[in-house]
C-alpha positions, 0 to 999 in steps of 0.5 A: 078730385077722383085721386084724392078720393081713392087715396083716402079710402085706401089709406084708411084701408092698409096697413102701410099707408105711406105705399099707397100711389095712385097714378091717373090716366086721362082719356078723351072719355074715360079716366084710369086711376092705377092704384100700387099698394104695399104687397102685404096690403093687396089682400085688404084692398081686394076683400074677400070675393072683391068685395072691397074693391066694388065698394071702392068702385061703387063710391067712385061711380057714384062720384063721378056720375055729374061729371059724366066721365067714365072712371076705371079703378085698376089694382096693380101689383 
């Protein structure tokens, strides 16, 4: 579910939605979502002073609050 949410949000932000890839790394108490986008779209995902990245992480935190698992979004270049 978290992967689909991040993909949906990011694909609506970028110019090349086909280049969006989200990998899920499961741990015991946490889940890491690794996000890769086209090099031209990294700025659109991060935003000025990281505001868009922070907003995506906040939505992700709210979506996973009931499950009790800690979810981390990493933006890879």
